[in-house]
C-alpha positions as CSV (number, residue, x, y, z in Angstrom):
1,M,0.1,-0.5,0.1
2,E,1.4,2.9,-1.1
3,V,2.2,6.0,2.0
4,A,0.4,9.7,1.0
5,Q,3.1,12.4,0.7
6,R,3.8,14.4,3.7
7,V,3.4,18.0,3.2
8,V,5.5,20.0,5.6
9,L,5.5,24.0,5.9
10,F,8.2,26.2,7.1
11,D,7.8,29.7,7.3
12,F,10.9,31.7,6.6
13,D,12.1,34.8,8.6
14,G,12.8,33.6,12.3
15,V,12.5,30.0,11.7
16,L,15.1,29.2,8.4
17,L,16.5,32.6,8.4
18,R,17.3,35.4,11.1
19,G,16.0,38.7,10.5
20,D,13.8,40.1,7.8
21,A,15.5,39.3,4.5
22,F,12.7,41.7,2.2
23,S,12.9,45.0,4.9
24,E,17.3,44.5,5.0
25,F,16.8,44.0,0.6
26,V,14.6,48.0,1.5
27,R,16.2,49.1,4.0
28,A,19.9,48.6,0.6
29,R,18.1,50.2,-1.9
30,L,17.0,53.3,0.0
31,S,20.4,53.7,1.9
32,R,21.7,53.5,-1.2
33,S,20.2,55.9,-3.1
34,P,20.8,59.6,-1.9
35,W,18.0,60.6,-3.7
36,R,15.4,57.7,-2.1
37,A,17.4,58.3,1.4
38,L,16.2,61.8,0.8
39,L,12.0,61.1,0.4
40,V,12.3,58.7,3.0
41,L,13.7,61.6,5.9
42,V,11.2,64.6,4.5
43,L,8.1,61.3,5.2
44,V,9.4,59.9,8.0
45,P,8.0,63.0,10.6
46,V,4.6,62.4,9.0
47,L,4.1,59.1,9.1
48,A,5.8,58.2,12.3
49,L,2.9,58.7,14.5
50,P,0.2,56.6,11.9
51,M,2.9,54.1,11.8
52,L,2.2,52.8,15.3
53,I,-2.0,52.7,14.7
54,P,-1.9,49.2,13.4
55,P,-4.4,49.3,11.0
56,L,-1.8,51.7,9.3
57,R,1.0,50.5,9.5
58,W,1.3,47.7,6.7
59,A,0.1,50.7,4.2
60,I,2.9,53.1,5.4
61,I,5.5,50.3,5.4
62,G,3.8,49.7,1.7
63,I,4.6,53.5,1.0
64,F,8.6,52.5,1.6
65,V,8.9,49.7,-0.3
66,R,7.3,51.7,-3.3
67,I,9.6,54.2,-2.9
68,A,12.2,51.8,-2.6
69,F,11.4,50.4,-6.3
70,L,10.5,53.5,-7.9
71,G,10.8,53.4,-11.3
72,V,12.4,49.9,-10.9
73,G,10.7,47.5,-13.9
74,E,9.8,43.9,-13.3
75,R,12.8,42.5,-15.6
76,R,15.7,44.6,-13.4
77,Y,13.8,44.2,-10.2
78,R,14.9,40.1,-10.0
79,E,18.3,41.1,-11.1
80,L,18.9,43.5,-8.0
81,A,17.0,39.9,-5.5
82,L,19.5,37.9,-7.6
83,A,22.1,40.3,-6.3
84,F,21.3,40.9,-3.1
85,A,20.5,37.4,-2.4
86,R,23.6,36.6,-3.0
87,E,25.4,39.6,-0.5
88,L,23.1,38.1,2.1
89,A,23.6,34.1,1.9
90,E,27.6,35.4,2.5
91,R,27.2,37.0,5.8
92,K,27.8,34.6,8.0
93,R,24.9,33.0,10.8
94,I,22.6,34.4,8.7
95,F,21.1,30.9,8.1
96,I,19.5,28.5,11.1
97,R,21.5,25.8,11.2
98,E,19.2,23.5,12.6
99,G,16.1,25.1,10.6
100,I,17.9,24.1,7.5
101,L,19.1,21.1,8.7
102,A,15.3,19.6,9.5
103,M,13.9,21.0,6.0
104,R,16.9,18.5,4.4
105,R,15.8,15.6,6.7
106,H,12.2,15.9,5.7
107,I,13.3,16.4,2.1
108,A,15.5,12.9,2.2
109,E,12.2,11.5,4.0
110,G,10.2,12.2,1.0
111,D,7.9,14.8,2.3
112,R,6.5,17.6,0.1
113,V,8.2,20.4,1.7
114,L,7.2,24.1,0.8
115,V,8.3,27.3,2.3
116,V,5.2,30.1,2.6
117,T,6.5,33.4,4.2
118,G,5.5,36.8,4.1
119,C,9.0,37.3,2.0
120,E,9.4,38.6,-1.4
121,Q,8.8,35.3,-3.2
122,T,11.9,36.2,-6.1
123,L,13.9,36.9,-2.9
124,V,13.4,34.2,-1.5
125,C,14.0,31.6,-3.6
126,A,17.1,33.3,-5.0
127,L,18.1,32.7,-1.1
128,F,17.6,28.9,-1.8
129,T,19.7,29.1,-4.9
130,E,22.5,30.5,-2.9
131,I,23.1,27.5,-0.6
132,G,21.9,24.8,-2.8
133,L,17.9,24.2,-3.4
134,P,16.9,25.6,-6.1
135,D,14.0,23.4,-6.2
136,I,12.5,24.3,-2.7
137,E,8.6,25.2,-3.1
138,C,8.4,29.3,-2.2
139,I,5.2,30.7,-1.5
140,G,5.9,34.5,-0.7
141,S,4.4,37.8,-1.2
142,R,4.6,39.1,-4.3
143,L,5.0,42.4,-6.0
144,R,3.9,43.0,-9.7
145,P,5.2,45.9,-12.2
146,G,3.2,49.1,-12.3
147,W,3.4,53.1,-13.8
148,L,5.8,54.3,-10.6
149,G,7.9,50.8,-10.9
150,M,7.2,47.6,-8.5
151,R,4.5,47.4,-6.6
152,K,2.3,45.0,-3.8
153,Q,0.2,42.4,-5.7
154,V,0.1,39.7,-2.3
155,H,1.3,40.2,0.6
156,N,1.3,36.0,2.1
157,F,0.9,37.2,5.8
158,G,-1.8,36.5,8.0
159,V,-4.3,34.9,6.7
160,Q,-3.0,34.8,3.3
161,K,-1.0,31.8,3.8
162,P,-3.6,29.3,3.9
163,R,-5.8,30.9,1.2
164,Q,-2.2,31.4,-1.4
165,L,-1.8,27.5,-0.2
166,R,-4.6,26.3,-1.7
167,V,-4.4,28.9,-4.3
168,H,-1.1,26.6,-5.5
169,G,-3.2,23.5,-4.7
170,I,-2.4,22.7,-1.0
171,A,-5.6,21.5,0.3
172,S,-5.4,21.2,4.7
173,P,-4.8,19.8,6.8
174,W,-0.8,19.7,5.8
175,D,0.8,17.5,8.0
176,I,3.5,20.0,10.1
177,A,3.9,23.3,9.8
178,Y,6.6,24.8,11.3
179,S,6.7,29.1,12.5
180,D,7.8,31.5,15.2
181,S,4.9,34.5,15.0
182,H,1.5,34.3,16.6
183,H,0.6,36.0,13.0
184,D,0.8,32.6,11.6
185,A,-2.0,30.9,14.3
186,P,-4.4,30.7,10.7
187,M,-1.8,28.3,9.1
188,L,-0.6,26.5,12.4
189,R,-4.5,25.8,12.7
190,E,-4.8,24.0,10.0
191,A,-2.1,22.0,10.5
192,R,-1.7,18.3,12.6
193,D,1.7,19.1,13.8
194,A,2.1,23.1,14.9
195,V,5.4,23.6,15.5
196,L,6.6,26.4,17.4
197,V,10.0,27.8,16.6
198,N,12.2,29.9,19.1
199,G,9.1,30.9,21.2
200,S,8.8,32.3,23.6
201,P,6.4,31.8,27.1
202,R,3.9,34.4,26.5
203,T,3.9,33.4,22.2
204,C,3.4,30.0,23.1
205,K,0.1,30.9,25.4
206,A,-0.5,32.8,23.0
207,L,-0.7,30.5,20.0
208,E,-2.4,27.6,21.9
209,R,-5.1,30.1,23.2
210,K,-6.0,31.0,19.7
211,L,-5.4,27.2,18.6
212,G,-7.1,25.3,21.5
213,R,-4.7,22.9,21.6
214,A,-1.0,22.4,22.8
215,L,1.6,22.9,20.2
216,R,5.1,20.9,19.7
217,H,8.1,23.4,20.5
218,V,11.6,23.6,19.3
219,D,14.3,26.1,20.3
220,W,16.8,26.3,16.5
221,Y,20.2,28.5,17.2
């Protein structure tokens, strides 16, 4: 009797990579372009207070993303993302070793492994290519070309993660899901085995309340 292939999901930032890859990319774009940096400096005093209001926060972050890629077309964006992925992958200890090893073990066991992340998809796929895993399935946030440059198409965050999985033909329940964030409750809720990575007791309690059940906990460094 053939055993069904398990579906194993990994969040990215904080689970497989230290920090926030796309935020690093945006900051690098802004800091390396004097006119972009100047425009941000002009806007920061105006947007600082609204940034503290949760419903407005993502819209304001979107403004800075638009500035970072103002005038950048789809082809040029891809070139920039691939170049930054090479740069980021060269940093010491940027990847979380135990997370990458766990992912490789699942692949070796024949599981279908997907990285489901809020990080932009071109960038995250390029990062895996840099470490010799070019065939990893990635479902990330996506940008699209607009009149003024690249802009948000899908922000793969929170409730969008299970939605995007279904768009890609991945039906719940999935077998295992790894995350470090309470924002991933919608994805973890639909996993048979929900795993919290490097979670604080506060994060663990918040997630267990949302899920209505206990979590498995791992520490990866």
